[in-house]
LUMTIMAR-808702 format. One record per residue (C-alpha): x negated, z negated, y negated; residue in three letters. Coordinates in steps of 0.5 Angstrom, whole numbers, plus 500, padded with zeros to 3 digits. Example, Ala and Ser with C-alpha at 12.3 -4.5 7.8 and 13.67 -1.06 7.14 Angstrom:
475484509Ala/473486502Ser/
# end
This chain:
417069692Unk/420075695Unk/426076699Unk/423078706Unk/417073705Unk/423067704Unk/425064711Unk/432065711Unk/438059712Unk/439058720Unk/447061722Unk/451055724Unk/453055731Unk/448058735Unk/442059731Unk/438066730Unk/439069737Unk/447068736Unk/446071729Unk/443077732Unk/447078738Unk/453078733Unk/450083728Unk/452091729Unk/446095728Unk/446098721Unk/446105720Unk/442105713Unk/436101716Unk/437096711Unk/437088711Unk/443084711Unk/444081705Unk/442073706Unk/448069707Unk/450066700Unk/449073696Unk/454075691Unk/456082693Unk/454084686Unk/451091685Unk/445087682Unk/444083688Unk/447087694Unk/442091698Unk/446098699Unk/453100697Unk/458098701Unk/453094707Unk/457089711Unk/454082710Unk/451079716Unk/445073716Unk/438075716Unk/435076723Unk/427075721Unk/422080719Unk/420083726Unk/427086727Unk/429088720Unk/422092720Unk/425095727Unk/431097724Unk/428100718Unk/423105722Unk/429107726Unk/433109720Unk/427113717Unk/425107713Unk/418105711Unk/415098712Unk/417096705Unk/424098701Unk/424102695Unk/425099689Unk/432099686Unk/434100679Unk/433094675Unk/429090680Unk/422091677Unk/415089680Unk/418091688Unk/414095692Unk/415103693Unk/418104699Unk/413108705Unk/414115704Unk/412114697Unk/406116693Unk/400115696Unk/403111702Unk/403117707Unk/408122703Unk/408126710Unk/412122714Unk/417121709Unk/417128706Unk/416133711Unk/410136708Unk/404136713Unk/397135710Unk/392141712Unk/387135713Unk/390129716Unk/385124714Unk/385118713Unk/391119718Unk/398119717Unk/402113721Unk/396109723Unk/394103721Unk/388099720Unk/382101723Unk/386107727Unk/388110720Unk/380112720Unk/378114727Unk/378122727Unk/383126731Unk/381130737Unk/383136733Unk/379134727Unk/373132731Unk/373139735Unk/375143729Unk/368140724Unk/364141731Unk/366148732Unk/366150724Unk/359147724Unk/356151730Unk/359157727Unk/355156721Unk/349154724Unk/350160728Unk/352165723Unk/345163720Unk/341164725Unk/344171726Unk/342173719Unk/335169720Unk/334173726Unk/336180723Unk/332178717Unk/326176721Unk/321182723Unk/317183730Unk/309183729Unk/305188729Unk/298186733Unk/294192729Unk/297189722Unk/296182724Unk/292177719Unk/285177721Unk/279173720Unk/276173714Unk/268171713Unk/265165711Unk/260166706Unk/254161705Unk/250161699Unk/243158698Unk/242152693Unk/240158688Unk/246162689Unk/244167693Unk/247169699Unk/245166705Unk/249169711Unk/257171712Unk/259168719Unk/266170722Unk/271175720Unk/273182723Unk/265183725Unk/266179732Unk/274182734Unk/275188737Unk/282189741Unk/282193747Unk/288196752Unk/291192757Unk/288197762Unk/281194760Unk/283187761Unk/282185768Unk/288182772Unk/285176774Unk/284175766Unk/291176765Unk/294172771Unk/289166769Unk/292165763Unk/299166766Unk/298161771Unk/295156767Unk/299157761Unk/306160762Unk/307162770Unk/315164768Unk/312169762Unk/315175765Unk/322172767Unk/323168761Unk/326169754Unk/320168750Unk/321160748Unk/320154752Unk/326149750Unk/322143752Unk/315145749Unk/320146742Unk/322139743Unk/315137745Unk/313140738Unk/318137733Unk/317130737Unk/309131735Unk/311133728Unk/315128727Unk/309123729Unk/305127725Unk/301130730Unk/299137732Unk/305142735Unk/300145740Unk/302145748Unk/308147751Unk/309153748Unk/310160752Unk/305166751Unk/310169746Unk/309163742Unk/302163741Unk/302170740Unk/307169735Unk/303163732Unk/296168732Unk/300173728Unk/302168723Unk/295166721Unk/297166714Unk/302160715Unk/299155720Unk/303149717Unk/305143721Unk/312143718Unk/320144721Unk/320151717Unk/314154720Unk/316152727Unk/323155726Unk/321161724Unk/316161729Unk/322160735Unk/326166731Unk/321171732Unk/318169738Unk/326170741Unk/326177737Unk/319179740Unk/321177748Unk/328180747Unk/325187744Unk/318187746Unk/315189753Unk/311183756Unk/305187758Unk/305189750Unk/305181748Unk/300179753Unk/295184750Unk/296182744Unk/295175746Unk/289176750Unk/286180744Unk/288175738Unk/287169742Unk/281165739Unk/275163744Unk/271159741Unk/263161738Unk/267166733Unk/270170738Unk/277173737Unk/280176743Unk/277177750Unk/272182749Unk/269178743Unk/269172748Unk/266176753Unk/260178750Unk/260171746Unk/260167753Unk/257173758Unk/254178754Unk/258183758Unk/265187757Unk/271184758Unk/273189764Unk/267186768Unk/269180768Unk/270176775Unk/275171777Unk/271165775Unk/269168769Unk/276170767Unk/279162769Unk/273159765Unk/275163758Unk/282161760Unk/280154760Unk/276155753Unk/283157750Unk/285150751Unk/280149745Unk/273151745Unk/270144742Unk/271141749Unk/271146753Unk/265151751Unk/259149756Unk/254149751Unk/258143747Unk/259142740Unk/256135738Unk/256138731Unk/264137731Unk/265131735Unk/259127738Unk/263126744Unk/263134746Unk/256134749Unk/254140753Unk/255135760Unk/262133758Unk/264140756Unk/261143762Unk/265137766Unk/272139763Unk/271147763Unk/269146771Unk/276142772Unk/280146768Unk/277152771Unk/278150778Unk/285148777Unk/286155774Unk/284158780Unk/288154785Unk/294155781Unk/293163781Unk/292162789Unk/299158789Unk/302163785Unk/300169789Unk/295172784Unk/289171787Unk/286172795Unk/284165798Unk/278168801Unk/275171794Unk/277164790Unk/272161794Unk/267165791Unk/267161784Unk/266154786Unk/261153781Unk/261154773Unk/259161771Unk/253161767Unk/254162760Unk/249165754Unk/247161748Unk/252160743Unk/248163738Unk/247170740Unk/248173733Unk/240174730Unk/243173724Unk/243165726Unk/237165729Unk/231161726Unk/233155721Unk/240159719Unk/244157725Unk/242149724Unk/244150717Unk/251152718Unk/252147723Unk/250142718Unk/255144712Unk/260146716Unk/260139720Unk/260136712Unk/266140710Unk/270137717Unk/267130715Unk/270131708Unk/276134710Unk/275140706Unk/278144711Unk/280144718Unk/276147724Unk/282152725Unk/282154717Unk/275155717Unk/275159723Unk/280164719Unk/274164714Unk/275166707Unk/271160704Unk/264161700Unk/260155701Unk/255153696Unk/249149699Unk/244145697Unk/238148702Unk/233151698Unk/230157702Unk/223157700Unk/222150702Unk/226151709Unk/221157710Unk/216152709Unk/218147713Unk/219152719Unk/212154717Unk/208148717Unk/212146724Unk/210153728Unk/203152725Unk/201146728Unk/205147734Unk/201154736Unk/195151734Unk/196145739Unk/201145744Unk/199149750Unk/205149755Unk/202155759Unk/195151759Unk/198144760Unk/205144763Unk/205137765Unk/203135758Unk/206140753Unk/212142756Unk/218139752Unk/215138746Unk/220138740Unk/219137733Unk/224136727Unk/224134720Unk/229133713Unk/227133706Unk/231130701Unk/232130693Unk/231122691Unk/234123685Unk/241127688Unk/241126695Unk/241134697Unk/238135703Unk/233141700Unk/230143707Unk/231141715Unk/227143721Unk/232143727Unk/228146733Unk/224152734Unk/230157734Unk/237156733Unk/239162738Unk/235158743Unk/235151742Unk/241149739Unk/241141738Unk/239140731Unk/233136731Unk/234134724Unk/240130725Unk/242126732Unk/236126737Unk/236119740Unk/228118738Unk/227111736Unk/223111729Unk/218105731Unk/214102725Unk/217107720Unk/223101720Unk/217096717Unk/219097710Unk/226095711Unk/223089713Unk/219088707Unk/225090702Unk/229084706Unk/224079705Unk/223081697Unk/230081696Unk/233075700Unk/227072702Unk/226067707Unk/229062710Unk/228054709Unk/226052716Unk/228045714Unk/235047713Unk/241050717Unk/241058719Unk/246060714Unk/243059708Unk/245061701Unk/240066696Unk/238059692Unk/236056699Unk/231062701Unk/224063698Unk/223071696Unk/217073699Unk/210077695Unk/207082698Unk/200078698Unk/204073703Unk/200071709Unk/202072716Unk/199072723Unk/196079726Unk/194075733Unk/195080739Unk/201077743Unk/203072738Unk/209068740Unk/214070736Unk/218064733Unk/225063730Unk/225061722Unk/225054724Unk/218054727Unk/221053735Unk/219059740Unk/224064740Unk/227065747Unk/232070750Unk/238068754Unk/234067760Unk/229062757Unk/224067756Unk/219067751Unk/216073748Unk/209074746Unk/209081741Unk/204085742Unk/200089737Unk/197096737Unk/192097743Unk/193090744Unk/188088738Unk/189082734Unk/187083727Unk/185079721Unk/179074721Unk/179068726Unk/181063728Unk/188064725Unk/188072724Unk/192071717Unk/193078714Unk/197079707Unk/203083708Unk/200089704Unk/194090709Unk/199088715Unk/203095713Unk/197099712Unk/195097719Unk/202097721Unk/201090724Unk/207089729Unk/206082730Unk/206080722Unk/213084721Unk/216081727Unk/215075725Unk/217076717Unk/224079720Unk/225072724Unk/224068718Unk/228073714Unk/234073719Unk/235080723Unk/242080720Unk/239081713Unk/234087715Unk/239090718Unk/243090712Unk/237092708Unk/237099712Unk/244100711Unk/244099703Unk/238103703Unk/242109707Unk/242108715Unk/248109719Unk/250102722Unk/251105728Unk/244108729Unk/242101729Unk/241097735Unk/238091738Unk/239087732Unk/239080735Unk/232081738Unk/226080734Unk/223087736Unk/229090731Unk/224089726Unk/219094729Unk/224100730Unk/228100736Unk/233104733Unk/234111733Unk/236114726Unk/236121724Unk/231125720Unk/235126715Unk/237119714Unk/231116714Unk/229121709Unk/234119705Unk/233112706Unk/226112703Unk/228116698Unk/232110696Unk/225107695Unk/223113691Unk/229113686Unk/227105684Unk/233102689Unk/238107687Unk/241109694Unk/245116694Unk/248119700Unk/245125703Unk/249132702Unk/248139704Unk/255142701Unk/255142693Unk/261146692Unk/267151696Unk/272156693Unk/277160697Unk/282164694Unk/286158691Unk/279157687Unk/275151687Unk/277147692Unk/271142693Unk/265139689Unk/261134691Unk/260128686Unk/253124687Unk/255117687Unk/249112685Unk/249106689Unk/245100687Unk/241098694Unk/235094691Unk/232092684Unk/227096681Unk/222090683Unk/224090690Unk/224098691Unk/218099686Unk/214093690Unk/216097697Unk/213104695Unk/207100692Unk/205097699Unk/207104702Unk/202107697Unk/197104699Unk/198106707Unk/197113704Unk/191112700Unk/187108705Unk/191106711Unk/194110717Unk/197116713Unk/191118709Unk/192125713Unk/198125708Unk/195125702Unk/196130696Unk/190130691Unk/192129684Unk/199126687Unk/203119688Unk/205119695Unk/207113699Unk/209113706Unk/209110713Unk/207112720Unk/211110726Unk/210111734Unk/214108739Unk/214104745Unk/211108751Unk/208114746Unk/215117747Unk/216119739Unk/212120733Unk/214119726Unk/211120719Unk/216119713Unk/213120706Unk/216121699Unk/213123692Unk/218121686Unk/221128687Unk/221129694Unk/222125701Unk/221128708Unk/221125715Unk/217129721Unk/219127728Unk/216129734Unk/218127741Unk/218130748Unk/225131751Unk/228134757Unk/233138754Unk/237141760Unk/244138760Unk/244140767Unk/239135769Unk/242128770Unk/239122767Unk/235126761Unk/230122758Unk/225122753Unk/217123756Unk/211120754Unk/206124750Unk/199121753Unk/195127753Unk/200131749Unk/197137745Unk/190135748Unk/190128745Unk/189121748Unk/196119745Unk/200122739Unk/201117733Unk/205119727Unk/198120723Unk/196125728Unk/201132728Unk/207129724Unk/203127718Unk/199133718Unk/206137718Unk/208133712Unk/202135709Unk/202142710Unk/210143708Unk/209138702Unk/203142699Unk/207148698Unk/214145697Unk/211141691Unk/207147689Unk/208148681Unk/212141680Unk/209136675Unk/205131679Unk/209125677Unk/207118678Unk/211111681Unk/213106676Unk/208100676Unk/211095680Unk/213088677Unk/210082680Unk/215079685Unk/216073690Unk/211067692Unk/205067696Unk/207064703Unk/202061708Unk/196061703Unk/194054706Unk/191053713Unk/196053718Unk/200046720Unk/198043726Unk/200045733Unk/206042735Unk/205035739Unk/210037744Unk/205041748Unk/208048752Unk/205052758Unk/202057753Unk/200053748Unk/192054749Unk/193062749Unk/197061742Unk/192057738Unk/185058741Unk/182065738Unk/180071743Unk/175075739Unk/175080744Unk/182081747Unk/182084754Unk/187089756Unk/191085760Unk/191077758Unk/193072762Unk/200070762Unk/203064764Unk/210065762Unk/216067766Unk/215075769Unk/221079771Unk/223083777Unk/219090775Unk/224095776Unk/224101781Unk/221106776Unk/215102774Unk/216104766Unk/216098761Unk/222099757Unk/223096751Unk/227090753Unk/222088759Unk/218082758Unk/211081760Unk/211087763Unk/204091764Unk/205099765Unk/199102767Unk/201108765Unk/201105758Unk/194103759Unk/197096760Unk/199095753Unk/206093755Unk/209098751Unk/203098746Unk/201105744Unk/194105745Unk/188106739Unk/190108732Unk/198108734Unk/203104730Unk/209103735Unk/213097737Unk/209096743Unk/216093747Unk/222090744Unk/224083742Unk/229081748Unk/232083754Unk/240085753Unk/244083758Unk/247090760Unk/241094756Unk/244101754Unk/241107753Unk/242107746Unk/239100745Unk/233102750Unk/231109747Unk/232115750Unk/231114758Unk/238115758Unk/239121754Unk/243119748Unk/243122742Unk/249120738Unk/250114733Unk/243115728Unk/246123726Unk/247124719Unk/254127720Unk/256122726Unk/259115725Unk/264113719Unk/259114713Unk/256120715Unk/
# end
């Protein structure tokens, strides 16, 4: 055991305290030898040291420290294994040797955790060194960056769009829409509108905003955008760095350095002029002069304060502040929403201009309303259908993350589309021919105004969109009618009901509602269903279907006519499709389950977001509003024997980096060929000898379906050959975004006809277009379908339920000559103030509709009403009374 760990013998006569009092301080600082030591050199602690009692560890340690010793004594010669005394190698040599280290860390003379706490000198030295190095690096970087020259800034290039055959369609963007003007040609109102809204300290700051920089760094750390909080100088520099717009710390640091240098070396007026001439205002306009022309068709120098304040608002983002809207980029960016945002921002800017002394209050009072802007497509190159085609292709690139909106604005892309120039021209020609021959708004202003057409043509083998008709002219009517419109599809939805019945089958009424495939019965087109007018729709188990209010729904047929032979009015599904009998398909949809009908429609290619009211019986007869593009694509699934391919508009995109995008056609099996080919065979009957005879193409197989909707507010014809599927829609829509509560209008009397049906103008347009589009191509035949399913209800119907209902006699007693307004003992809800029958209004007779309860008049084929009320009906569900134009588009929705 070490000596200083061994407890020494206690001295006699007084103990340790007496021993301590009796001992004298040792000049050597060494401990006295314990009593009993021999005094030999091997056993002594120092030469000539006086022997004295051991006084304890603490006293020995203090004595050692007083005499320059350490905590441990040095090993003596001949005493191996002794620890080195403090001051030896590795034990704080500076204290014993007198040498001082340059960096005293770990700290000498400190013990435990204190050895590892840096001194204030060391801490301040390191900080000064770090900041000095950073300052030197910043100085070098500052010296290396240059001041951007607005005359040599990176400029936007053209995006070139190509037809399907590789020929050039149009070049958009680029230098042709950028024109620099001097500060003298920019109104003071424009200068101060931007300063007041964006950077009120512009003329006094040093070009950077520390708070804005911190916010930008924080946003980047979260993965967000860096916009916002920048000074005008920083925004000017950012515009000058167009070739590097990456959201990185390195690029932001470079932008800050350049901004500091510009703020120090460039005159403020020159910065402001450069910014206003380089900023992007939307509509392809770079610079204030191009913006003044794009929005107001005037030179920048002639802008008034209200127009200047509006353009300052647009600088925040044209997608959401251009009053014309930008629904192709974001469905929420409607004209109404954008106008409201621009109005609020414009008024706020004007108020700030007054507050900061840049505008007289009296003059400010003149600009309370949003200034009128011209159509965004004033460029004649985008007239006709070209503007719609470009918008469709651009939206596809954004949806597929090929490029951002900012990158597309800067240009440099070659975009190869699926559009067939010949087919586009032929579709436009077919619509124009019918419109000019029949629609006379000057002669019938109350009946023929606001008439619109839309159309789309899709190749079933690939999904390529080969042609669209978006409206009369992209420079005059800029919402694309081939995409989302909000127009319900009516009876063109019935093929999805038949497909669901042949894929999953109808449910067993004796089993629970949730049934497996093995517990269902696949339906044959020869199955019989009732064609009785105002048939009370039943649930799958045979009970009368009721809504949440306990109200029954007697489904009307077109023209309030029963179809089939009395007394039971049974009709097979092929005949029901041929004559577009509503009651048969509403009941079939209930037997299959409207959830399965919806699933079939989605699998065929419709967007789930466009399908509304799927919990009501009338879902099966088209109260949803898919786009023409999606309907053409979904019918193309039947044409390709059940293989679904998403519609697409861009095949390839190239840039200076090479090919950056190539579309891959993805095949998805929606239905078996047996199911799809049987649907096609039934739809072929519709064209051969049904409501679609106007669409016949001599020598070619054609399958298709007509559709007309509640209140005669929209009409459709969708048909296909093995090579091409085309959808045509017609509707009247009050397309002025400034009018509140926009709505679809009835088409009774439109075009000089009593009512409009899918068999009339839409089928005529379809025929004229398809006969030209298919000219020179081989006439292919549809596959011969294999027999499918079981024939249901081919025996007399079961006896009526023993429990009578108030309307039992009406349901079971035939009425060979039904009256336009049959007796209805069912509950009648309070009529709406408008007096118009909506699709979710029960037992409603609209005298404007001829008492058809939402029917479509003679020869029509619409749903004639919905299957049930919604507790809170939405504009989307009810079909356009509120002007909703979302969910059914080709682009909108998660799977667009």
